C-alpha positions in Angstrom: 111.0 108.7 109.3 108.2 106.1 109.3 106.2 108.1 111.9 106.6 111.3 109.9 105.3 109.5 106.7 102.2 108.3 108.6 101.6 111.8 110.0 102.0 113.3 106.5 99.5 110.8 105.1 97.0 111.5 108.0 97.3 115.3 107.3 96.7 114.8 103.6 93.7 112.6 104.3 92.3 115.2 106.7 92.9 118.0 104.1 91.2 116.1 101.3 88.4 114.9 103.5 87.4 118.5 104.5 85.0 119.4 101.7 82.5 122.1 101.5 79.0 121.1 102.6 76.9 119.5 99.9 79.8 117.9 98.1 80.0 114.1 98.2 83.1 112.0 98.4 83.7 109.9 95.4 85.0 106.4 96.2 86.4 104.5 93.2 88.4 102.2 95.4 87.6 98.4 95.1 86.3 96.6 98.1 87.1 92.9 98.7 87.1 90.4 101.5 90.8 90.2 102.0 92.7 91.0 105.2 92.9 94.8 105.8 96.5 95.9 105.8 95.9 99.7 105.7 92.9 101.9 106.2 92.3 105.6 105.6 89.2 107.8 105.3 86.9 104.7 105.1 89.0 103.0 102.4 90.5 99.7 103.2 93.5 98.4 101.4 93.6 94.6 101.6 96.3 92.0 101.0 94.2 90.8 98.1 94.0 94.2 96.5 97.8 94.7 97.0 98.6 91.3 95.4 96.4 92.1 92.4 98.0 95.6 92.1 101.5 94.1 92.2 100.5 91.2 89.8 99.4 93.7 87.2 102.8 95.5 87.2 105.4 94.9 84.6 108.1 92.4 85.8 110.7 95.1 86.5 108.4 97.1 88.8 107.1 93.9 90.4 110.6 92.9 91.4 111.1 96.2 93.2 108.2 95.5 95.7 109.2 92.1 97.1 110.3 93.2 100.6 108.0 94.3 103.4 109.6 97.8 103.4 109.0 98.2 99.7 105.4 97.0 100.0 104.9 99.6 102.7 106.3 102.2 100.4 103.9 101.0 97.6 100.9 101.2 100.0 101.9 104.8 100.7 102.0 105.5 97.0 98.6 103.9 96.5 97.1 106.0 99.3 98.7 109.2 97.9 97.3 108.3 94.4 93.8 107.8 95.9 94.0 111.1 97.7 95.0 112.9 94.5 92.4 111.1 92.4 89.6 112.0 95.0 90.6 115.6 95.1 90.7 115.8 91.2 87.3 114.1 90.9 85.7 116.3 93.6 87.0 119.3 91.7 85.4 118.1 88.5 88.2 116.3 86.7 85.7 113.9 85.1 84.0 116.8 83.4 87.1 117.4 81.4 86.4 115.9 77.9 90.0 114.9 77.3 90.3 113.0 80.6 86.9 111.5 80.4 87.7 110.2 76.9 90.9 108.5 78.3 89.0 107.0 81.2 86.3 105.6 79.0 88.9 104.2 76.5 90.9 102.5 79.3 87.7 101.1 80.9 86.5 99.8 77.5 89.9 98.3 76.6 90.1 96.5 80.0 86.5 95.3 79.9 86.6 94.0 76.4 89.9 92.3 77.0 88.6 90.7 80.1 85.3 89.6 78.5 87.1 88.3 75.4 89.5 86.3 77.5 86.5 84.7 79.4 84.7 84.0 76.2 87.8 82.3 74.6 88.4 80.3 77.8 84.8 79.1 77.7 85.1 78.2 74.0 88.3 76.3 74.4 87.0 74.4 77.4 83.9 73.5 75.4 86.2 72.5 72.4 88.4 70.3 74.6 85.4 68.5 76.2 83.8 67.4 72.9 86.6 66.2 70.5 84.7 63.1 69.5 81.3 64.6 68.9 81.6 68.0 67.1 77.9 68.3 66.8 77.6 68.6 70.6 80.1 71.5 70.7 78.6 74.9 71.4 81.2 76.6 69.1 82.6 75.4 65.8 86.4 75.3 65.1 85.9 78.2 62.7 84.2 80.4 65.4 87.0 79.6 67.8 89.7 80.4 65.2 87.9 83.6 64.3 88.2 84.8 67.9 91.7 83.5 68.4 92.8 85.3 65.2 92.3 88.5 67.2 95.4 87.5 69.2 97.3 86.1 66.2 96.5 82.5 67.2 94.8 79.6 65.6 93.4 76.3 66.7 94.5 72.9 65.3 92.9 69.6 66.3 95.0 66.6 66.1 
């Protein structure tokens, strides 16, 4: 069964890789310096990427992928998803206004959430380091509370 799955993936990769001349392959797969645990068509899936992928899952799904067999199954699903995404992109999926709108929205939401988290962490770190001399703080309590209010939180100094 395992060999058949590997052969199937190899065939799918070969099929998707065969493109008409002049078309370029689109690679949206992240590269990192982790240990390579799977590789196909120039794409390397690392232990670091897999950990991040699993960490971002909801707890129910995360609990399903805690054995080596299930992780192998997940890697297969990631590869299948990459193959389908590449094929769709190479066929012009990103020219579809509806899909492009969803992609942009998802990217913007993720980016703003990540940047906002970093900014709040920096502000809180600054706030915690200068409790005795507020004039040396880069941010005022009001500025911090304004950003925390976005998450329904507030800051109280004691």
